[in-house]
C-alpha positions in Angstrom: -68.7 53.0 89.4 -68.8 51.9 93.1 -70.6 48.7 94.6 -70.9 48.5 98.1 -73.8 47.4 100.6 -75.2 49.0 103.6 -73.0 46.4 105.5 -70.3 46.9 104.2 -70.8 50.7 105.3 -71.5 49.6 108.8 -68.6 47.5 108.9 -66.4 50.9 108.5 -68.0 52.3 110.7 -67.8 49.4 113.5 -63.9 49.6 112.2 -64.0 53.4 112.7 -65.0 53.3 116.3 -62.9 50.0 117.6 -60.4 51.9 116.2 -60.9 55.4 118.0 -61.6 53.2 121.2 -58.1 51.5 120.9 -56.5 55.0 120.1 -58.2 56.6 123.2 -60.3 54.4 125.4 -61.4 57.0 127.8 -62.9 59.2 125.6 -66.3 58.6 127.2 -64.7 60.0 130.4 -63.0 63.1 128.8 -64.4 66.4 128.7 -61.6 68.3 126.8 -58.7 67.7 124.7 -56.0 65.5 124.5 -52.8 65.1 121.9 -51.8 61.7 121.3 -48.4 62.2 119.8 -45.1 60.1 118.0 -41.8 61.6 116.9 -41.5 63.1 113.5 -45.1 62.3 112.7 -46.4 65.4 114.2 -49.3 65.5 116.6 -52.7 64.1 116.3 -55.2 66.3 118.8 -58.9 65.1 119.6 -60.7 68.0 121.0 -64.3 66.8 122.4 -67.3 68.5 121.2 -70.3 66.6 122.9 -71.2 64.0 124.6 -75.0 62.8 125.4 -75.8 59.5 127.1 -75.1 57.6 124.2 -73.2 59.2 121.6 -69.9 61.6 121.5 -68.9 63.8 119.1 -64.7 64.5 118.4 -62.3 66.4 116.5 -59.4 64.9 115.4 -56.7 67.2 114.0 -53.5 65.8 113.2 -51.1 68.9 113.7 -47.8 68.7 110.8 -45.5 70.8 112.4 -44.6 74.3 111.5 -42.4 73.6 108.8 -45.7 71.8 106.9 -47.8 74.9 106.0 -48.1 74.1 102.6 -50.3 71.6 103.5 -53.4 72.5 105.9 -53.8 70.2 108.9 -56.2 67.4 108.5 -59.2 67.7 110.8 -62.3 65.2 110.9 -65.2 65.7 113.6 -66.9 61.9 113.8 -70.0 61.6 115.7 -69.5 58.2 118.1 -72.8 56.1 118.6 -71.7 53.9 121.6 -74.5 51.8 122.2 -74.3 50.5 118.6 -70.7 50.9 118.3 -70.1 52.8 115.5 -68.2 56.2 114.4 -69.2 58.3 111.1 -67.5 61.3 109.8 -70.2 64.1 110.0 -67.4 66.8 108.7 -64.5 66.5 107.0 -61.8 69.7 106.6 -64.8 72.0 108.4 -67.0 70.9 105.4 -70.3 69.4 107.1 -72.8 69.2 104.4 -71.8 66.0 103.0 -74.4 63.9 101.4 -75.6 60.8 103.3 -77.7 59.0 100.8 -78.6 58.8 97.5 -82.5 59.1 96.3 -82.3 55.5 95.2 -82.4 53.7 98.6 -81.7 50.4 97.4 -78.9 47.6 98.5 -75.8 48.9 96.8 -74.7 52.5 97.0 -76.6 53.7 100.1 -74.0 56.3 101.2 -72.6 59.0 98.9 -68.9 58.2 97.6 -67.7 61.0 99.3 -69.4 60.2 102.3 -67.5 56.9 101.5 -64.4 58.5 100.8 -63.9 60.5 104.2 -64.5 57.6 107.0 -62.2 55.5 104.1 -59.4 58.1 105.0 -61.0 57.9 108.8 -60.0 54.4 109.0 -56.7 54.5 107.0 -55.8 57.2 109.6 -56.7 55.4 112.9 -54.4 52.3 111.7 -51.6 54.7 110.6 -51.9 56.0 114.3 -52.2 52.9 115.6 -49.4 51.2 113.6 -46.9 54.4 114.6 -47.7 53.8 118.5 -49.6 57.0 119.5 -49.9 57.9 123.1 -51.6 60.0 125.6 -48.8 62.9 126.5 -50.9 65.4 128.0 -54.3 65.7 129.1 -54.8 69.4 128.2 -56.9 71.2 126.1 -55.5 69.7 122.2 -55.8 73.5 121.3 -53.5 74.7 124.3 -50.7 72.7 123.1 
C-alpha cells in the first residue's frame, strides 16, 4: 500500500527542479538540445521541446551506446514550472498518458503510483548525473551528436 502525502509529492517535484537546474543552469535560455557526458556511462542528451514565460518542456535521453542495444535508451519528458520551481515527468519512454490523480483526492495517495515512480526515477537519475559530474560538452542539437 502506498502512503505519501501531497507534501511528499511537492517535495519530490521541487527536488527534481533543483537538480535539473543544477545539471543544466541555462535551460531557460536554450532553444535547442545539448549533450552532457561522462566517461563510460554514455551520453545524457537534453532536448528543449517548448518554452513559455513560466514553463519549459525538456526531453532527457540517456544514450547508453551502441553496445547496449538490448536495453532501450531511457527517455523522460519533463515540464519545468519556473515560477513554482517544480519539475514533473509528463512522459516516460513515450508513454504520455499517466493518470495523475486518483478519484479520492484525500490527503494521502493523491498521485498515482506509476506517476510517483517515474518522478522518483527522474530524481535518482539526476542524482546520479550530479554524482558523476556531468558537464556540457556540446551545444548542438542533441539528436545530431
